[in-house]
C-alpha positions as CSV (number, residue, x, y, z in Angstrom):
1,M,174.2,35.4,172.8
2,G,173.3,38.9,171.7
3,T,170.0,39.9,170.2
4,L,171.9,41.1,167.1
5,D,174.3,38.3,166.6
6,G,175.4,37.9,163.0
7,K,173.9,41.2,161.9
8,V,175.9,43.9,160.1
9,A,175.2,47.6,160.9
10,I,176.4,50.9,159.5
11,V,176.0,54.0,161.7
12,S,176.8,57.4,160.3
13,G,178.3,60.0,162.7
14,S,179.2,57.3,165.2
15,G,182.6,58.6,166.4
16,R,181.0,60.9,169.0
17,G,177.8,61.7,170.8
18,I,174.6,59.8,170.3
19,G,176.1,57.9,167.3
20,R,178.9,56.5,169.3
21,D,176.5,55.2,171.9
22,I,174.4,53.6,169.1
23,A,177.4,51.9,167.7
24,L,178.5,50.6,171.1
25,R,175.0,49.4,171.9
26,L,174.6,47.5,168.6
27,A,178.0,46.0,168.9
28,S,177.4,44.9,172.5
29,E,174.4,43.0,171.2
30,G,176.5,41.2,168.7
31,A,176.3,43.3,165.5
32,S,179.4,44.0,163.4
33,V,179.5,47.8,163.0
34,V,180.9,50.1,160.4
35,V,181.7,53.3,162.4
36,N,181.8,56.6,160.6
37,D,183.0,60.1,161.5
38,L,184.1,63.1,159.7
39,D,187.5,62.9,161.6
40,P,189.6,59.8,161.8
41,E,190.5,60.0,165.5
42,P,187.0,59.6,167.0
43,A,186.0,57.0,164.5
44,H,189.1,54.8,165.2
45,E,188.6,55.3,169.0
46,T,185.1,54.0,168.8
47,V,186.3,51.0,166.7
48,E,189.0,50.2,169.3
49,D,186.5,50.5,172.2
50,I,184.2,48.0,170.4
51,K,187.0,45.6,169.8
52,A,188.3,45.9,173.3
53,A,184.8,44.8,174.5
54,G,185.0,41.8,172.3
55,G,183.0,43.2,169.4
56,H,183.7,43.6,165.7
57,A,184.0,47.0,164.0
58,I,185.7,48.9,161.2
59,A,186.0,52.6,160.4
60,C,184.7,54.4,157.3
61,V,186.0,58.0,157.7
62,G,184.7,60.9,155.7
63,S,181.9,63.3,155.2
64,V,178.4,61.9,154.5
65,T,178.0,64.7,152.1
66,D,180.8,63.6,149.8
67,A,179.5,62.4,146.4
68,D,181.1,59.0,146.7
69,F,180.5,58.4,150.4
70,A,177.3,56.4,150.3
71,E,178.7,53.8,148.0
72,R,181.9,53.6,150.0
73,F,179.9,53.3,153.3
74,V,177.7,50.5,152.1
75,G,180.6,48.8,150.3
76,T,182.7,48.8,153.5
77,A,180.0,46.8,155.3
78,I,179.7,44.3,152.5
79,D,183.5,43.9,151.9
80,A,184.4,43.7,155.6
81,F,181.5,41.8,157.0
82,D,179.8,40.2,154.0
83,G,176.4,41.7,154.7
84,L,174.2,44.7,155.5
85,D,171.3,44.4,157.9
86,I,171.0,47.6,159.8
87,I,171.3,51.2,158.6
88,V,171.3,54.1,161.1
89,N,171.3,57.5,159.6
90,N,172.5,59.6,162.5
91,A,175.2,62.0,161.3
92,G,174.5,65.7,161.6
93,F,174.9,69.0,163.4
94,T,173.1,72.3,163.7
95,W,173.9,75.7,162.3
96,D,171.3,78.0,163.6
97,T,170.0,81.5,163.0
98,V,166.7,83.2,162.3
99,I,165.6,83.0,158.7
100,Q,166.3,86.6,157.6
101,K,170.0,86.0,158.6
102,M,170.3,82.5,157.2
103,T,172.6,82.2,154.2
104,D,172.1,79.8,151.3
105,E,175.2,78.0,152.6
106,Q,173.7,77.4,156.0
107,W,170.5,76.1,154.5
108,D,172.1,73.9,151.9
109,T,174.7,72.5,154.3
110,I,172.1,71.4,156.9
111,L,169.8,69.9,154.2
112,D,172.7,68.1,152.6
113,V,173.8,66.5,155.9
114,H,170.4,65.6,157.4
115,L,168.3,64.8,154.4
116,K,170.4,64.3,151.1
117,A,173.0,62.1,152.8
118,P,170.5,59.6,154.2
119,F,168.7,59.5,150.8
120,R,172.0,58.7,149.1
121,I,173.0,56.0,151.6
122,L,169.6,54.3,151.3
123,R,169.7,54.6,147.5
124,A,173.2,53.0,147.6
125,A,171.9,50.1,149.8
126,Q,168.9,49.2,147.7
127,P,170.6,47.1,145.1
128,Y,172.3,44.9,147.7
129,I,169.1,44.5,149.8
130,K,167.1,43.6,146.7
131,A,169.6,41.1,145.4
132,N,170.2,39.4,148.8
133,P,166.8,38.5,150.4
134,T,166.8,37.3,154.0
135,T,164.5,35.2,156.2
136,Y,164.7,37.9,158.9
137,H,163.8,41.6,158.8
138,R,166.4,44.1,158.1
139,K,166.2,47.5,159.8
140,V,166.6,51.2,158.9
141,V,166.5,53.8,161.6
142,N,166.6,57.5,160.6
143,V,167.3,60.1,163.2
144,S,164.9,63.0,163.2
145,S,164.2,65.6,165.9
146,V,161.2,67.2,167.8
147,A,162.3,70.3,165.8
148,G,161.1,68.5,162.7
149,L,157.8,67.7,164.3
150,Y,157.0,70.9,166.0
151,G,159.5,73.5,164.7
152,N,162.0,75.5,166.7
153,P,163.0,79.2,166.5
154,G,166.3,79.7,164.7
155,Q,166.3,76.3,163.2
156,S,164.3,76.6,159.9
157,N,167.0,74.6,158.1
158,Y,167.4,71.9,160.7
159,A,163.6,71.6,161.2
160,A,162.9,71.4,157.5
161,A,165.5,68.6,157.1
162,K,164.3,66.7,160.1
163,A,160.7,66.9,158.9
164,G,161.9,65.7,155.5
165,I,163.5,62.6,157.1
166,V,160.2,61.6,158.5
167,G,158.6,61.8,155.1
168,L,161.5,59.8,153.6
169,T,161.1,57.2,156.4
170,K,157.4,56.7,155.8
171,T,157.9,56.4,152.0
172,L,160.7,53.9,152.3
173,A,158.6,51.8,154.7
174,K,156.1,51.4,151.9
175,E,158.7,50.8,149.2
176,W,160.9,48.4,151.1
177,G,158.3,46.4,153.0
178,R,158.4,43.8,150.1
179,Y,162.1,43.3,150.9
180,K,161.3,42.6,154.6
181,V,162.9,45.9,155.8
182,N,161.4,47.9,158.6
183,V,162.0,51.6,158.2
184,N,161.5,53.8,161.2
185,A,162.7,57.1,162.7
186,V,163.4,58.5,166.1
187,A,162.7,62.1,166.9
188,Y,165.0,63.2,169.8
189,G,164.2,65.9,172.3
190,F,166.9,67.5,174.3
191,I,169.9,65.1,174.6
192,L,173.2,66.1,176.1
193,T,175.9,66.1,173.5
194,R,178.9,68.3,172.6
195,M,176.5,70.6,170.7
196,T,174.3,71.1,173.7
197,E,176.1,70.5,177.0
198,A,178.3,73.6,176.9
199,V,176.9,76.9,178.2
200,A,176.5,79.2,175.1
201,G,178.9,82.1,174.9
202,D,181.3,83.9,172.7
203,D,183.9,81.1,172.9
204,S,181.5,78.1,172.7
205,F,182.2,76.7,169.3
206,V,183.0,73.3,167.7
207,E,184.8,72.8,164.4
208,I,183.0,70.7,161.9
209,G,184.3,70.3,158.4
210,G,186.5,73.3,158.7
211,R,183.7,75.5,159.9
212,K,183.4,77.0,163.4
213,I,179.8,76.3,164.5
214,K,178.4,77.9,167.6
215,A,177.6,75.3,170.2
216,G,175.9,75.2,173.6
217,V,172.7,76.5,175.0
218,S,171.9,79.4,177.3
219,T,171.5,78.8,181.1
220,A,167.8,79.9,180.6
221,V,167.2,77.2,178.0
222,M,168.8,74.6,180.2
223,E,166.6,75.6,183.1
224,R,163.5,75.5,180.9
225,V,164.4,72.0,179.9
226,K,164.5,70.9,183.5
227,T,161.2,72.5,184.4
228,S,159.3,71.5,181.3
229,N,160.5,68.0,181.0
230,P,158.4,65.5,183.0
231,L,161.6,63.7,184.1
232,G,163.2,67.0,185.1
233,R,166.4,66.5,183.1
234,P,167.8,66.2,179.5
235,G,168.3,62.7,178.0
236,T,171.7,61.0,177.8
237,P,173.3,59.6,174.6
238,A,172.9,56.1,176.0
239,E,169.2,56.6,176.5
240,A,168.9,58.0,173.0
241,A,170.8,55.0,171.7
242,G,168.4,52.6,173.5
243,A,165.5,53.8,171.3
244,V,167.4,53.0,168.2
245,Y,168.4,49.6,169.5
246,V,164.8,48.6,170.2
247,L,163.9,49.5,166.6
248,C,166.7,47.2,165.4
249,T,165.5,44.1,167.2
250,Q,163.1,41.4,166.0
251,D,160.6,42.6,168.6
252,T,159.7,45.4,166.2
253,D,159.3,43.3,163.1
254,Y,155.8,44.5,162.6
255,V,156.6,48.2,163.3
256,S,157.4,50.2,160.2
257,G,156.9,53.8,158.9
258,Q,156.8,55.1,162.5
259,C,158.5,58.1,164.2
260,L,159.2,57.4,167.8
261,T,159.5,60.6,169.9
262,V,162.2,60.3,172.5
263,D,161.8,63.3,174.7
264,A,160.4,62.0,178.1
265,G,156.9,63.1,177.2
266,S,157.8,66.8,177.0
267,R,155.4,67.4,174.0
């Protein structure tokens, strides 16, 4: 018996990185999961891994910034699994530069991915949640960052979006409490993903939505993480997923409107 047996979850950006580990963890505890990724291959791979482990999952491929995505994402859960109990807004990436060099496209793209897309998904879910009350608590977990809490040089777009998601979280906790929905956020510190694990250089890029985005961090930054972090290392995607999982369980039914910092006590 899993702690999430019978629950239905949607997890954006869950084909890779932290999102993948969140989807795997929720599925391992019994949730049926709608897996999303911008690209079909990683989304379907995560679905197949969940199924191979005895779980239930389906893919909903596409960009969270598409105008029709939110309704399609929520609709996939309802059509495939006849419910919606857990919403995890995880999808995102960084596109960094100092403010005087930042273009409108960079600013708008990051705000759209990290703030507008979660807003649309939650807006799309509200009619179903209101019309289908439950005896248990539904859960929303929005992914923020320590950059949104404390700022980070070169990330004015990302930090602004991640600060905004905390405000959205606290507001929805007040609006949706009457529906028995707990709305919380997690603010990650340095977690090893494809955007951070490479050593930054002229050839360290990832392709996201047709754009080549610079990835990786400098050796100096990585060393600073090791020396400033009380645990002496970055976090893993599985550890990041664990924090989300906890906020999806009934043990946190009286926790709402909170932002859990997941950075090993670095701040």
